[in-house]
TORBAFI-627369 format. One line per 10 residues: number of its first residue (from 1); their letters; for each residue x, y negated, z of N, C-alpha, C. Coordinates in pm, whole numbers, plus 50000, padded with zeros to 5 digits. Each point is the difference from the previous one (the first is absolute). Last residue first. Layout:
REM TORBAFI-627369
NUM) a) X Y Z X Y Z X Y Z  ... .
REM end
This chain:
REM TORBAFI-627369
384) hrsfdshake) 37262 23267 61524 49995 49976 49794 50006 50157 49972  50009 49949 50456 49901 49946 49942 50006 49945 49832  50349 50199 50343 49784 50079 49989 49915 49952 49902  50519 49812 50052 49894 50074 49924 49936 50041 49991  50061 49696 50354 50027 49924 49868 49945 50123 49871  50112 50190 50457 49850 49900 49907 49983 49992 49881  50407 50122 50113 49937 50095 49997 49852 49976 49987  50356 49650 50085 50000 50067 49837 49919 50138 50001  49955 49806 50472 49986 49898 49915 49986 50079 49840  50201 50213 50292 49835 50046 50038 49930 49868 49918 .
374) ifslyqetfi) 50511 50024 50063 49888 50110 49916 49894 50036 50011  50282 49641 50154 49986 49937 49873 49886 50169 49966  50111 50023 50466 49853 49923 50000 50052 49974 49758  50292 50253 50203 49834 50072 50008 49909 49904 49980  50470 49773 50012 49940 50140 49907 49887 50020 50046  50079 49735 50278 49978 49913 49864 49986 50084 49904  50055 50165 50466 49938 49941 49965 49955 49954 49849  50392 50174 50106 49910 50113 50042 49836 49912 49952  50406 49733 50057 49982 50104 49852 49929 50080 49980  50041 49795 50416 49959 49921 49922 50040 50076 49884 .
364) hsdfreanmr) 50146 50213 50328 49823 50002 50041 49975 49947 49868  50528 50043 50023 49896 50051 49919 49898 50058 50032  50272 49502 50038 49940 50133 50059 49973 50138 49967  50137 49505 49871 49977 50118 49908 50027 50105 50070  49976 49637 50226 49916 49934 49899 50035 50102 49864  50267 49930 50399 49861 50082 50062 49934 49998 49865  50410 49822 49979 50034 50146 49995 49844 50029 49995  50127 49602 50183 49929 49930 49848 49985 50164 49954  50063 49893 50448 49880 49984 49977 50023 49991 49803  50406 50100 50202 49931 50106 50014 49802 49975 49938 .
354) iaepsfhayh) 50332 49665 50013 50034 50092 49884 49893 50131 50074  49999 49701 50292 49909 49906 49845 50018 50149 49885  50220 50038 50434 49865 50065 50007 49926 49905 49861  50475 49929 50059 49910 50191 50011 49896 50011 50000  50258 49539 49885 49923 50049 50065 49925 50130 49988  50464 49624 49815 49887 50070 50039 49924 50058 50026  50366 49651 50013 49827 50000 50009 49946 50099 49914  50479 50038 50097 49950 49978 50085 49857 49927 50059  50254 50134 49580 49983 50109 50044 49921 49970 50132  50173 49781 49656 49857 49941 50021 49996 50153 50078 .
344) sefqevaevl) 50407 49967 49846 49970 49816 50025 49868 49948 50054  50127 50509 49797 50075 49923 50121 49993 49865 50083  49817 50120 49532 49931 50050 50164 50037 49973 50119  50283 49847 49624 49876 49939 50040 49945 50032 50086  50309 50257 49827 50083 49871 50049 49882 49959 50068  49866 50325 49742 50054 50036 50124 50074 49934 50086  49906 49875 49540 49832 50040 50113 50032 50091 50103  50367 49899 49661 49903 49875 50092 49901 49958 50081  50168 50388 49826 50099 50008 50073 49982 49851 50044  49788 50230 49675 49932 50070 50136 50081 49915 50077 .
334) aettqtpffl) 50086 49868 49602 49887 49978 50019 49951 50022 50094  50386 50103 49767 50070 49917 50054 49793 49938 50108  50016 50444 49781 50133 49955 50115 49983 49880 50115  49543 50114 49583 50209 49992 50060 50052 50039 50136  49527 49963 49696 50054 50123 50107 50092 49981 49971  49721 49563 50073 50002 50110 49862 50100 50085 50129  49824 49683 50278 49915 50045 49928 49988 49999 49791  49966 50034 50592 50149 49969 49958 49912 50054 49812  49703 49882 50470 50013 50125 49910 50183 49913 49939  49728 50040 50502 50054 49920 49960 50090 50096 49799 .
324) gtgraphrri) 49631 50096 50519 50108 49977 49891 50079 49842 49934  49580 50035 50333 50060 50115 49989 50111 50070 49934  49716 49498 50156 50040 50129 49903 50115 50105 50084  49650 49668 50153 49972 50042 49994 50065 50069 49858  50096 49610 50140 49891 49990 50091 49998 50135 50028  50261 49772 49606 50028 49976 50174 49967 50104 50100  49941 49968 49468 49910 50061 50138 50067 49999 50063  50285 49921 49618 49840 50000 49989 49967 49991 50120  50346 50197 50035 50065 49868 49958 49839 49876 49962  49992 50478 50133 50052 49929 50123 49971 49846 49997 .
314) dvvtelaggn) 49761 50439 49662 50143 49892 50025 50000 49900 50074  49684 50439 49996 50032 49913 49964 50127 49916 50080  49820 50502 49781 50028 49945 50046 49968 49801 49983  49742 50309 49791 50050 50074 50113 50081 49999 50139  49891 49896 49543 49839 49935 50027 50041 50060 50141  50375 49958 49720 49986 49876 50024 49851 49994 50045  50222 50459 49859 50048 49877 50163 49997 49852 50038  49857 50338 49626 49874 50018 50044 50065 49920 50114  50321 49805 49647 49844 50167 49971 49925 49988 50168  50413 49685 49978 49942 50038 49881 49891 50124 50003 .
304) gyaivptgca) 50413 49754 50276 49862 49939 49965 49944 50005 49846  50317 50295 50365 50034 49920 49862 49866 49957 49975  50136 50059 50530 49928 50113 49883 50043 49834 49890  50080 50079 50597 50059 49924 49856 49989 50076 49815  49732 50038 50571 50007 50018 49865 50065 49869 49909  49878 50157 50544 49965 49904 49917 50078 49957 49850  49784 50307 50424 50116 50000 49941 50039 49915 49939  49622 50198 50276 50028 49849 50042 50163 49917 49987  49724 50468 49910 50146 50035 50071 49972 49868 50040  49745 50021 49662 49935 50081 50088 50070 49993 50147 .
294) qaevpaigfd) 50260 49880 49609 49861 49818 50036 49974 50085 50123  50196 50329 49744 50042 49894 50098 50011 49938 50050  49711 50236 49688 50094 50100 50098 50027 49940 50106  49908 49784 49583 49919 49983 50083 50015 50071 50118  50351 50011 49695 49970 49873 50067 49906 50020 50070  49977 50433 49756 50111 49984 50177 50019 49847 49970  49661 50143 49627 49998 49953 50222 50090 49962 50060  49890 49911 49529 50097 50012 50036 50004 50001 50119  49739 49900 49523 49968 49984 50132 50142 49950 50108  50093 50084 49504 49829 49945 49999 49900 49964 50184 .
284) ecaafifakt) 50570 49969 49911 49887 50168 49949 49888 49839 50057  50537 49903 49894 49930 49981 49985 49889 50073 49994  50414 49992 50361 49922 50059 49859 49865 49913 49983  50386 49923 50389 50028 50014 49818 49914 50001 49889  49943 49914 50579 49972 50088 49876 49980 49925 49913  50186 50059 50575 50031 49980 49871 49946 50068 49877  49935 49832 50530 49998 50093 49877 49988 49945 49866  50171 49818 50580 49909 49989 49849 50042 50144 49932  50190 49981 50453 49978 49885 49944 49889 49989 49910  49969 50493 50270 50006 49911 49912 50053 49834 49992 .
274) rgmydevvsn) 49703 50372 50196 50163 49949 50062 50076 49885 49914  49592 50278 49888 49949 49925 50124 50141 49856 50078  50025 50358 49682 49933 49869 49923 50010 49931 50103  50172 50400 50128 50130 49865 49920 49910 49879 49933  49779 50388 50189 49983 49928 50049 50161 49942 50016  49654 50212 49712 49997 49964 50084 50101 49909 50087  50178 50339 49722 49965 49842 49910 49900 49882 50131  50089 50413 50214 50133 49972 49904 49982 49829 49959  49652 50303 50063 50007 49964 50078 50125 49935 49978  49845 50253 49656 49938 49858 50058 50069 49955 50092 .
264) pqwgmiqvnp) 50365 50256 49767 49871 50027 50053 49938 49906 50081  50405 50000 49616 49973 49999 50151 49808 50031 50000  50435 49964 49579 49871 50035 50035 50036 49992 50140  50406 49773 49890 49886 50089 49893 49847 50019 50044  50401 49690 50156 49933 50087 50094 49968 50125 49933  50346 49571 49942 49959 50095 49906 49937 50131 50087  50188 49512 50120 49986 50144 50060 49855 49989 49899  50466 49604 49992 49876 50024 49985 49982 50169 50012  50331 49737 50094 49927 49914 50048 49841 50074 49982  50396 50133 49773 50033 50028 50153 49896 50005 50075 .
254) aaleqlrqqe) 49956 49978 49473 50078 49968 50066 49984 50029 50175  49772 50234 49496 49947 49913 50091 50217 49921 50085  49914 50262 49643 50013 49894 49936 49983 49906 50157  49955 50527 49979 50121 49923 49909 50015 49864 50012  49590 50144 50089 50134 50013 50122 50068 50032 49962  49687 49897 49714 49953 49915 50080 50159 50082 50151  49938 50244 49683 50085 49922 49900 49950 49900 50085  49821 50387 50092 50167 50034 50012 50080 49863 49969  49484 50014 50040 50078 49963 50104 50149 50039 50048  49589 49966 49584 50153 49911 50038 50078 49999 50105 .
244) pgggivvlpi) 49599 50349 49864 50088 50003 49939 50119 49845 50008  49694 50109 50426 50030 49946 49894 50155 50093 49857  49676 49805 50580 50116 50123 49880 49952 49936 49875  49998 49733 50489 49946 50053 49941 50099 50077 49838  50096 49554 50377 49906 50153 50014 49944 50016 49844  50407 49623 50198 49949 50105 49923 49913 50107 50031  50261 49557 50226 49888 50179 49990 49985 49978 49885  50348 49608 50220 49899 50028 49912 49942 50139 49982  50348 49577 50239 49979 50096 50038 49859 50048 49898  50369 49618 49836 49907 50051 50105 49909 50097 49999 .
234) glqnfakvil) 50313 49803 49656 50097 50025 50119 49912 50044 50097  49903 49814 49553 50014 49953 50133 50041 49983 50087  50054 50245 49584 50025 49893 49983 49989 49925 50122  49786 50396 49983 50185 49994 49953 50076 49860 50030  49551 50035 49972 50050 50026 50143 50134 50026 49971  49798 49961 49636 49976 49866 50053 50056 49973 50123  49986 50369 49711 50097 49968 49976 49985 49852 50061  49673 50304 50093 50110 50093 50116 50139 49888 49939  49549 49907 49819 49995 49975 50098 50143 50029 50086  49976 50105 49572 49990 49862 49983 49980 50007 50120 .
224) dvkkyrvlrs) 49889 50443 49920 50203 49916 50008 50006 49920 50001  49579 50127 50035 50054 50075 50089 50162 49911 49996  49563 49980 49632 50074 49880 50066 50103 50029 50177  49648 50277 49668 50001 49926 50200 50053 49919 50008  49991 50316 49637 49931 49827 50009 50041 49972 50046  50194 50399 50004 50065 49870 49932 49916 49880 50016  49976 50338 50336 49967 50056 49870 50046 49843 49996  49914 50241 50415 50155 49941 49992 49972 50080 49862  49627 49840 50351 50012 50134 49902 50140 49907 49940  49914 49773 50423 49940 50027 49898 50062 50082 49900 .
214) vtlyfedkrp) 50064 49649 50458 49890 50087 49977 49995 50041 49837  50365 49624 50274 49916 50050 49914 49918 50104 50000  50219 49569 50342 50028 50197 49975 49869 50023 49907  50378 49707 50364 49906 49964 49891 49929 50138 49938  50228 49810 50498 50064 50058 49858 49873 49986 49953  50090 49898 50491 50026 49838 49903 50072 50130 49898  49533 50054 50306 50123 50016 49992 50100 49935 49890  49514 49912 50306 50066 50030 49864 50113 50014 50043  49508 49927 50233 50136 49943 50011 50052 50154 49915  49548 49964 49975 50040 49858 50038 50107 49991 49992 .
204) qlsfrsvevp) 49680 50409 49836 50038 49987 50070 50121 49856 50000  49571 50339 49925 49991 49854 50011 50155 49948 50038  49843 50509 49783 49976 49879 50151 50040 49922 49952  49802 50349 49646 50101 49944 50072 49973 49894 50094  49687 50279 49837 50108 50104 49998 50143 49918 50006  49595 49824 49873 49958 49995 50177 50124 50128 50049  49873 49810 49549 50133 49897 50048 50004 50043 50146  49900 50266 49488 49996 50037 50152 50079 49885 50125  49826 49843 49450 50131 50091 50131 49907 50004 50149  49752 49985 49428 50015 50047 50155 50094 49974 50098 .
194) pyivdatrry) 49870 49756 49508 50076 50160 50054 49958 49985 50103  49734 49606 49756 50182 50053 50019 50014 50119 50079  49620 49800 49643 50025 50049 50145 50149 50020 49988  49736 49732 49591 50160 49972 50052 49888 50091 50155  49786 49988 49476 50015 50009 50129 50099 50004 50083  50008 49944 49467 50032 50116 50098 49985 49896 50134  49895 50028 49364 49980 49892 50163 50017 50111 50143  50225 50033 49441 49917 50065 50122 50003 49918 50144  50257 50071 49586 49912 49918 49949 49897 50017 50130  50446 50200 49925 49900 50078 50029 49799 49910 49924 .
184) crwirhathr) 50491 49872 50148 50030 50084 49889 49883 50126 49936  50015 49559 50338 50063 49975 49923 50047 50127 49877  49702 50012 50370 49946 49907 49873 50083 50010 49912  50193 50227 50347 49885 50048 49898 49889 49925 49990  50354 49811 50288 50073 50057 49828 49860 50111 49941  49933 49696 50292 49985 49889 49882 50064 50116 49900  49889 50169 50476 49883 49991 49891 50019 49919 49865  50320 50106 50320 49979 50105 49892 49906 49954 49972  50132 49692 50251 50086 49982 49919 50027 50120 49893  49722 49930 50403 49893 49892 49917 50148 50011 49796 .
174) siaifhdvrn) 49895 50470 50328 50050 49859 50025 49949 49877 49907  49878 50466 49941 50053 50024 50168 50083 49909 50033  49607 50074 49651 50132 50009 50030 50042 49997 50165  49504 50211 49694 50083 49919 50140 50152 49996 49976  49585 50092 49607 50152 49962 49990 50036 49993 50123  49549 50195 49778 50079 49924 50082 50073 50012 50040  49860 50272 49691 49843 49880 49981 50083 49906 50050  50313 50321 49729 49928 49984 50113 49902 49945 50003  50203 50166 49648 49868 50060 50039 50067 49967 50130  50243 49747 49726 49827 49984 49962 49937 50091 50033 .
164) ssvvdwqrlq) 50488 50069 50044 49935 49909 50120 49843 49939 49954  50233 50293 49737 49957 50048 50088 49980 49939 50135  50224 49843 49522 49844 50028 50020 49967 50050 50144  50416 49776 50028 49883 49923 50019 49879 50050 49954  50400 50352 50006 49927 49925 50182 49918 49918 49950  50177 50202 49672 49916 50035 50022 49908 49944 50145  50333 49789 49713 49829 50015 49991 49935 50100 50056  50486 49941 50150 49886 49886 50014 49834 49989 49894  50285 50374 49934 50016 50018 50114 49876 49867 50095  50257 50052 49506 49863 50054 50054 49927 49999 50130 .
154) hlfyralvgt) 50361 49791 49944 49943 49924 49912 49851 50031 50001  50382 50215 50182 49990 49918 50129 49876 49890 49874  50169 50354 49777 49998 50123 50033 49877 49853 50151  50296 49891 49694 49885 49979 49879 49911 50110 50159  50438 49857 50078 49922 49907 50007 49880 50024 49952  50302 50314 50074 49959 49922 50140 49919 49924 49968  50216 50205 49577 49873 50055 50082 49934 49916 50124  50391 49823 49816 49880 49970 49931 49863 50086 50033  50422 50048 50239 49926 49862 50001 49858 49977 49943  50327 50409 49963 49884 49934 50111 49952 49916 49994 .
144) sirsiknqgi) 50260 50058 49705 49901 50040 49876 49928 50033 50205  50396 49777 49972 49888 49952 49927 49863 50026 49986  50369 50166 50310 49899 49900 50033 49953 49944 49900  50238 50349 49860 49924 50031 50093 49923 49956 50109  50401 49844 49607 49850 50068 50027 49910 50050 50055  50324 49828 50144 49961 49871 49978 49856 50035 49919  50156 50281 50425 50082 49908 49903 49921 49979 49919  49939 50034 50514 49959 50089 49872 50082 49933 49907  49917 49822 50466 50082 50153 49979 49982 50071 49892  49644 49671 50090 50145 50028 50117 50048 50114 49970 .
134) sshelyeftl) 49523 49872 49883 50135 50033 49857 50072 49981 50091  49593 49911 50202 49975 50128 49909 50166 50009 49959  49931 49632 50259 50051 50176 50031 50044 50045 49948  49790 49588 49789 50178 49993 50088 50000 50170 49999  49515 49946 49900 50126 49968 49926 50166 50042 50025  49705 49873 50373 49970 50148 49936 50068 50028 49895  50001 49547 50147 50070 50094 50103 49953 50154 49917  49760 49729 49783 50178 49980 49951 50069 50070 50107  49479 50050 50112 50081 50051 49807 50105 50004 50041  49761 49801 50415 50101 50094 49997 50063 50075 49851 .
124) dwayrmptyc) 49548 49795 50051 50158 49859 50110 50098 50092 49943  49656 50206 49794 49987 49842 50016 50126 49973 50041  49955 50471 49947 49923 49915 49872 49989 49911 49992  50154 50172 50440 50083 50043 49868 49961 49999 49827  49705 49882 50396 50105 49912 50020 50080 50065 49903  49474 49971 50040 50140 50150 49976 50110 49900 49958  49635 49761 50273 49951 50016 49912 50165 50084 49987  49817 49992 50487 50075 49917 49923 50002 50035 49809  49763 50164 50412 50120 49894 50090 50074 49840 49939  49463 50197 50021 50101 50028 49872 50134 49893 50093 .
114) ycihlqypsa) 49497 50301 50010 50083 49910 50099 50137 49982 49935  49501 50130 49749 50158 49954 49996 50035 49968 50158  49542 50186 49817 50023 49853 50082 50133 50075 50012  49570 50233 49715 50112 49931 50033 50106 49953 50106  49496 50243 49876 50057 49899 50057 50171 50044 49995  49617 50301 49665 50031 49968 50117 50088 49900 50030  49741 50085 49556 49911 50082 50256 50083 50014 50092  50209 49933 49464 49885 49922 50063 49913 49970 50129  50493 50307 49987 49845 49947 49889 49983 49877 50031  50451 50152 50066 49910 49973 50113 49897 50018 49871 .
104) lvgkavlhss) 50571 50093 50053 49909 50012 49962 49862 49999 50018  50476 49828 50206 49923 50096 49973 49925 49993 49870  50381 49716 50188 49939 50043 49788 49927 50101 50020  50217 49727 50354 49816 49968 49997 49946 50050 49864  50415 50134 50218 49917 50070 50062 49831 49943 50005  50522 49923 49779 49937 50056 49940 49781 50067 50070  50380 49662 50225 50043 50058 49908 49920 50034 49898  49899 49805 50388 50119 49898 50015 50078 50104 49853  49521 50098 50293 50099 49970 49926 50083 49936 50014  49546 50220 50129 50115 49988 50131 50100 50006 49861 .
94) sliidyqrld) 49469 50012 49995 50112 50025 49935 50144 49911 50075  49439 50230 50027 50086 49942 50056 50119 49998 49948  49519 50127 49842 50081 50047 49967 50101 49848 50084  49477 50209 50026 50095 49883 50050 50120 50046 49958  49632 50337 49987 49932 49912 49960 50075 49832 50001  50115 50535 49862 49999 49901 50081 49958 49861 49966  50120 50446 49791 49901 50021 50014 50010 49892 50105  50266 49933 49661 49825 50059 49998 49987 50014 50114  50503 50018 49919 49922 49901 50080 49859 50006 49967  50489 50241 49816 49817 50021 49989 49906 49956 50149 .
84) lqeialpllp) 50551 49946 49802 49934 50014 50114 49867 49941 49903  50248 50005 49720 50035 50077 50001 49917 50089 50135  50252 49528 49911 49886 50050 49916 49926 50096 50004  50384 49933 50160 49903 49903 50103 49860 50007 49928  50438 50189 49738 49945 50037 50121 49904 49975 50102  50243 49774 49616 49870 50173 49970 49928 50018 50131  50284 49631 50090 49867 49977 49934 49902 50136 49940  50498 50034 50105 49903 49985 50165 49841 49946 49947  50413 50122 49728 49878 50097 50003 49894 50011 50110  50412 49758 49925 49967 49989 49886 49878 50102 49987 .
74) lykqvgnraf) 50281 49918 50401 49929 49921 49954 49893 49970 49871  50335 50328 50285 49876 50055 49888 49910 49894 50009  50287 49945 50335 50073 50020 49870 49965 50073 49882  49824 49855 50382 50018 49883 49982 50048 49994 49873  49843 50316 50396 49983 50065 49878 50031 49846 49860  50230 50154 50407 49959 49892 49968 49977 50041 49889  50092 50324 50333 50111 49892 50022 49949 49923 49879  49740 50336 49953 50029 49985 50181 50070 49844 49979  49947 50266 49666 49927 49868 49940 50007 49968 50168  50256 50390 49791 50115 49839 50003 49848 49881 50083 .
64) pfkqlfttgi) 49887 50347 49662 50124 50054 50090 50013 49848 50021  49489 50112 49928 50125 50003 49919 50120 49980 50121  49559 50066 50092 50039 50117 49989 50150 49967 49907  49652 49653 50083 50019 50077 50134 50117 50101 49939  49794 49749 49663 50100 50013 50064 50037 50025 50088  49585 50013 49828 50111 50099 49943 50121 49945 50081  49638 49834 50321 50003 49994 49820 50094 50136 49926  49688 49973 50467 50086 49868 49953 50045 50063 49853  49623 49964 50502 50081 50034 49834 50102 49940 49995  49903 50130 50487 50032 49942 49888 49998 50021 49876 .
54) srnylyskpn) 49844 50122 50564 50027 50088 49906 50038 49886 49904  50181 50031 50477 49866 49924 49958 50036 50062 49828  50336 50123 50395 49856 50056 49913 49915 49995 49982  50296 49602 50169 50052 50151 50016 49805 50086 49919  50083 49535 50032 49976 50063 49915 49992 50180 49984  50272 49633 50275 49873 49964 50096 49856 50067 49855  50560 50195 50049 49954 49882 49974 49815 49988 49989  50352 50345 50156 50000 49846 50067 49948 49841 49925  50027 50538 49869 49934 49953 50130 49986 49857 50135  50010 50157 49408 50070 49965 50127 50012 49937 50106 .
44) nsefdilayl) 49706 50174 49581 50063 50079 50080 50172 49993 50096  49704 49679 49729 49889 50090 50078 50084 50112 50036  50252 49657 49758 49982 49983 50210 49876 50089 49967  50164 49948 49568 50078 50071 50089 50002 49982 50143  49763 49916 49467 49984 49958 50146 50071 50131 50043  49892 49727 49560 50089 50103 50003 49970 50010 50210  49737 49669 49665 50099 50086 49879 50021 50144 50070  49565 49835 50280 50175 49904 49934 50101 50100 49929  49464 49964 50341 50074 50037 49918 50158 49901 49935  49511 50104 50370 50144 49975 50001 50087 50058 49847 .
34) dahihklieq) 49460 49909 50302 50080 50092 49889 50132 49896 49891  49715 49811 50420 50012 49997 49881 50080 50099 49983  49726 49689 50386 50027 50125 50007 50026 50032 49770  50109 49570 50380 49916 50068 49920 50107 50160 49947  50164 49739 50302 49864 49961 50028 49932 50047 49845  50447 50159 50112 49945 49973 50156 49869 49934 49948  50240 49990 49653 49972 50119 50029 49952 50067 50152  50224 49544 49819 49828 50050 49929 49932 50158 50021  50481 49865 50193 49877 49951 50030 49847 49966 49975  50367 50268 49813 49988 50020 50097 49935 49953 50070 .
24) vvlesggtak) 50063 49856 49567 50001 50074 50005 49924 50044 50123  50305 49692 50065 49870 49951 49952 49892 50103 49954  50471 50059 50082 49897 49941 50120 49912 49993 49980  50262 50142 49648 49937 50084 50043 49968 49993 50183  50115 49613 49681 49959 50067 49961 49929 50160 50057  50411 49778 50211 49887 49938 49955 49878 50005 49987  50373 50346 50050 50032 49882 49990 49787 49938 50050  50271 50449 49948 49943 49970 50125 49983 49823 50017  50177 50460 49671 49920 49944 50014 49941 49942 50081  50253 50360 49974 50102 49859 49958 49916 49880 50037 .
14) ptlwehvlay) 49752 50435 50079 50099 49954 50054 50088 49824 49980  49564 50110 49691 50149 50079 50040 50003 49978 50097  49655 49920 49643 50026 50054 50156 50088 50068 49999  49823 49610 49602 50062 50135 50077 49988 49978 50158  49728 49717 49687 50072 50048 49922 50084 50082 50022  49478 49909 50183 50080 49946 49967 50177 50044 49907  49356 50011 50139 50122 50013 49924 50166 49973 50035  49510 50135 50131 50073 49904 50065 50102 50090 49923  49422 49964 49960 50152 50141 50036 50142 49855 49971  49399 50113 50215 50129 49925 50011 50104 50070 49963 .
4) tpsm) 49434 49941 49931 50115 50118 50070 50079 49889 49915  49544 49801 50285 50087 50050 49828 50118 50089 50071  49538 49988 50277 50086 49957 50014 50108 49984 49850  49488 50017 50058 50063 50119 50066 50165 49887 49949 .
REM end
């Protein structure tokens, strides 16, 4: 008899269309699983692959403004995820970057967590969260808010560690994430890179004379750093993406920088294929966009940290198979220098070699490795 599956994701909304949602979509292509989330506004979205699907949710579904971002209810998320009743399933698959891994499971259920990152609010972004929580308040308000926020984050870290022990197996999206899982939870994790739809992009050997970045326009993506660097360089830059930083970036941009806002996939694919190089300044746990650019045969200039170190090959160290180059610090000066070095190495890049590197992360590889992992884990679990 085949095992029964529950797949638990953080949230499902039209605004959540990032890499983790692509993983969920890929899993559901191959595993017949009932889907659960904190909130769901995709099953009633005619444009979604989840349209008319039955999806289990939590009490947050009925909260005001949840559709625009359930993160505003951060103190309630651990409690909410623990209310999902999954007792009827043999295998729980969680897709987690915040609280999905915290679902309750019995000793007779196998729980495998595909982890994008340990909870950033509680760990990496603690001091940034505290800084922005006190902006615009008077001194007394800042003190009281700061104390409460610190206590809450302390409690959140404790819950995050405790809930990690509810997972039988962690799968990390990169070696970088596996290291962070060990640092936060003292748990080992296998690495299976997330699926990239390489076939969606075509190899384009001929490039135009502009640079490109595609990103959600939020602070930690460091798009402002890219804009400032190209303001200084004076060469064409195109920025595609929407978000709360868009207005500020438009005000910051010099005439050589074009802020296009959100664009449909067809436009993104066209610009990725034609750009001279793709710029990536964030420290991401994996980073799908640089791989998508490489699928077009486009080199990448990336901040040398995080998952980019596993997806981009620096031409200065590997001249025969280089797919881009790194800059060492998230500063305007470092990026300007990297672009200037890139120009001097540009003639040595092979679009065919760049495309070949991207194919290491194709969707079918993720599927094979993920399904094999589940099969082996379930076989071992059943013998005990």
